[in-house]
C-alpha positions, 0 to 999 in steps of 0.5 A, spaced: 315 853 555 314 857 549 314 864 553 320 862 557 324 861 550 322 868 548 324 871 554 331 867 554 331 870 547 330 877 549 335 877 554 340 874 550 339 880 545 339 885 550 345 882 553 348 882 546 346 889 545 349 891 551 355 888 550 356 891 543 355 898 546 357 905 544 362 908 549 363 915 548 369 919 552 367 924 557 373 925 561 368 927 567 373 924 572 380 924 569 384 923 563 385 915 565 382 911 559 380 905 564 376 909 569 369 908 569 366 915 570 370 918 564 365 914 559 358 914 557 355 910 559 359 909 565 364 903 564 371 902 561 370 899 554 370 892 552 373 888 546 366 889 543 364 896 544 365 901 539 369 908 542 367 915 540 372 920 542 369 927 541 373 934 542 369 937 547 372 934 553 378 938 556 380 931 559 382 927 553 384 920 554 390 917 556 393 910 556 399 910 561 402 904 562 396 900 562 392 896 556 385 897 553 381 894 548 375 896 543 372 894 537 371 900 532 375 906 534 373 914 532 378 920 534 374 926 532 377 932 529 380 936 535 380 930 539 386 926 541 388 920 544 395 918 547 398 911 549 404 912 553 409 907 556 412 908 563 418 906 566 415 900 569 409 898 564 408 897 557 402 901 554 397 898 549 390 899 546 387 894 541 382 896 536 379 890 533 374 893 528 376 899 524 379 905 526 378 912 524 382 918 526 380 925 524 384 928 530 391 926 533 394 920 536 400 920 540 404 914 541 411 913 546 415 908 549 421 908 554 428 905 553 425 898 556 418 899 555 413 900 549 407 904 547 403 900 541 396 901 538 394 894 535 388 895 529 385 892 524 383 897 519 386 904 520 384 911 516 388 917 517 382 922 515 382 929 513 386 933 519 389 927 522 396 928 525 400 923 529 406 924 534 411 918 534 416 917 540 421 912 542 419 905 542 412 906 539 409 902 534 402 901 530 401 893 528 396 893 523 392 886 520 388 890 515 388 896 510 391 902 511 389 909 508 392 916 508 386 920 506 386 927 503 388 932 508 391 928 513 398 930 516 400 924 519 407 923 519 409 916 524 415 920 527 419 914 531 413 910 531 414 903 527 409 900 523 408 892 522 403 889 517 401 882 520 396 877 520 393 872 515 389 876 510 392 881 504 393 888 505 391 895 501 395 901 503 392 907 500 396 914 499 391 920 498 396 925 502 403 927 500 403 930 507 402 923 511 408 918 511 411 912 514 417 911 518 420 904 519 415 899 516 416 892 517 411 887 512 411 881 516 404 878 514 404 870 514 407 867 508 403 868 502 400 874 503 400 880 499 401 888 501 399 892 495 399 900 494 392 901 492 392 903 484 387 908 486 392 912 490 393 919 488 399 922 492 406 920 493 408 915 499 414 916 503 417 911 507 422 915 511 426 910 514 428 902 513 423 898 510 423 890 512 420 885 507 420 879 511 420 872 508 414 870 504 411 877 504 410 880 497 410 888 496 407 890 490 405 897 487 400 898 481 399 905 483 402 911 478 405 915 484 412 916 487 414 912 492 419 915 496 424 911 500 429 914 505 432 908 508 434 901 506 430 896 503 431 890 507 428 884 503 427 877 504 421 877 500 419 880 494 417 886 491 414 888 484 413 896 482 409 895 476 407 902 475 409 909 478 416 911 480 421 909 486 425 915 488 431 913 493 432 919 497 437 918 503 440 924 505 447 922 506 451 915 507 449 909 503 442 907 502 442 899 500 437 896 496 436 888 497 433 885 491 431 878 490 430 874 483 424 877 480 424 883 483 422 889 479 421 897 479 418 901 474 421 908 474 427 908 478 430 915 480 436 916 484 436 922 488 440 921 494 445 925 498 450 919 498 450 913 495 445 908 493 447 900 492 444 894 490 446 887 492 443 883 486 441 884 478 435 889 478 430 890 472 427 897 471 421 896 467 421 903 464 426 909 465 432 910 470 434 917 472 440 919 476 438 926 479 443 927 485 448 923 489 451 916 486 448 910 484 453 904 485 450 897 482 456 894 486 458 890 479 451 887 479 447 887 472 442 892 470 436 891 465 433 897 463 427 897 458 426 905 458 431 911 458 437 912 462 438 919 464 444 921 468 444 929 470 449 928 475 455 927 471 461 921 471 460 921 479 453 919 478 454 912 476 459 907 478 460 902 473 464 897 476 465 891 472 457 890 471 453 889 465 447 894 463 442 891 458 438 896 454 432 891 452 426 895 451 420 893 445 420 896 438 421 903 440 428 907 441 431 908 448 435 914 449 441 915 453 445 921 456 452 922 457 455 916 460 460 911 461 459 903 462 463 897 463 459 892 459 453 895 455 449 890 451 443 892 446 438 887 446 432 889 443 429 883 439 423 887 437 426 892 434 428 899 435 435 902 437 439 904 443 440 912 441 445 917 443 442 923 441 447 929 442 450 925 448 457 921 449 456 914 451 462 910 452 463 903 454 469 898 456 465 892 452 460 892 447 455 886 447 450 886 441 444 881 442 439 884 437 437 891 435 441 897 433 446 903 436 443 910 433 448 916 433 445 923 432 445 930 433 453 931 434 453 924 439 459 920 440 458 912 441 465 909 443 466 901 444 473 899 447 472 892 446 467 888 441 465 882 445 462 879 439 469 879 436 466 882 430 462 889 427 455 885 429 448 888 429 446 895 426 449 902 427 446 908 424 451 915 424 449 922 422 452 928 420 457 931 425 457 924 429 462 919 431 462 912 432 469 909 435 469 901 435 475 898 437 477 890 438 485 890 439 487 883 439 480 880 436 477 881 429 473 887 426 469 883 421 462 885 418 456 881 420 452 887 421 449 893 418 452 900 417 448 906 415 452 912 414 449 918 413 455 923 415 460 923 421 466 919 422 465 912 423 472 909 426 474 902 427 481 900 431 485 894 432 483 887 428 488 882 428 486 881 420 483 885 415 476 886 416 472 881 412 465 883 409 461 878 410 464 873 415 459 868 419 453 873 418 449 877 413 452 884 412 450 890 409 453 897 408 448 904 406 453 910 405 451 917 403 456 921 406 461 921 412 467 917 413 468 910 414 475 909 417 479 903 418 485 905 422 489 899 423 487 894 417 484 894 410 478 891 408 477 884 404 470 884 400 469 876 399 465 871 396 461 867 401 455 862 399 452 862 405 452 869 407 450 875 403 453 882 403 448 888 400 451 895 399 448 902 397 454 906 397 452 913 394 457 918 397 462 918 402 469 916 403 472 909 406 479 910 408 483 904 410 490 903 413 491 897 408 488 895 401 481 894 399 480 887 396 474 885 392 472 878 389 465 879 389 461 882 382 455 884 386 459 889 390 457 895 386 458 902 389 455 908 385 459 913 388 464 915 393 471 915 395 476 909 397 483 912 400 487 906 401 492 907 407 498 903 404 498 907 397 494 913 400 492 914 393 485 916 392 480 913 387 473 913 386 468 906 386 
């Protein structure tokens, strides 16, 4: 009885070893995948067979209007595999294990039929190439790697990420790229662009993020999007740069709540748009084309650089919020509709040798700092006062307007040169009013073009002055009821009498 069990066990083991045999392509008979005589050992591969395709055979394998299966798939350097539909039949190869391509893969369909490779994990090794034709695709349930030295562009082949496990995409070759990509995994699964990636990753056409899917990128690389982002899920690029590079027309980026880019670069031949509020965790750069947020809000934690000029940004009626930490955020020449400075941790919105204009200025926290012949212009003060902190230096200009509103001081002025103009105001400027205020002035000119100044006693709020030089001009008089307002130097030029007097 014991002998019978041993024999049965050996038979089962031999069967399993045979079932998981190594199949090597010989092409001895033809190019047909399912012809037994083309394989060693003889017989078309089964679902548990590992397949090796060497470069030596003159006949390389083709699945034409038929299906095939295997476990692991290896296409060696110099070897090729072609999967192509016919006018009447689809073609598909399913490799349930790991696929490593060092040679070439060709996928093609017809108008009515498809050519498809279904894999678990796939590695495009050094030397690999890809030819993707009409109505072809690759379906991936595991990981994807563009290895260093690969040159695998998907062409017209779409890629679908599916299944119920998380997926890792590794990009180590800028010569390889996706075309149309769909992230259609089961709800709750994540696709991650590997932080260990070393090369830029290009999506040459539309990216689809299905509902319940999450695309994240902690990799410090450039991810190039040349098509639309159709997003019913979420994305988070917590590192690196996303560069929008459609060659012409409109490139639409769909944004959902919580979606973020790290660095965002607009480098299009047309117009890039967003459909919702967007957060950029570091720098926003307009390199080419036009960025049109379509009246949606932008929150920027880094610098703003527009190298195109006025046509590069369509301000519409949206809001741009500069909201970084305790560091300065720089802005190139730009026109905004609503500009908000929201730097609660400190730091300034810096206008460094550039000209920044906004239709409306909304201060929440932080400062505006103008230096190196820069100009900052706000045509409406949404706080209905001069709120927040302003720094102005030699040869610089600040223009604040509030026609039909108030120009009271409940912020901090640091005037070290230049010209600080205040326009409008339905009443004289009260110092302070509804908040603490201060003025530090050593040079330059503070000009209230339409009103005077009333320096008033206020038991609730403080006014601190350190005026050691410069000129204050008003269209009206200076009224002062504070004994602690004691400038040590400087000049006051009241508008009504135009009589110059020293403090």
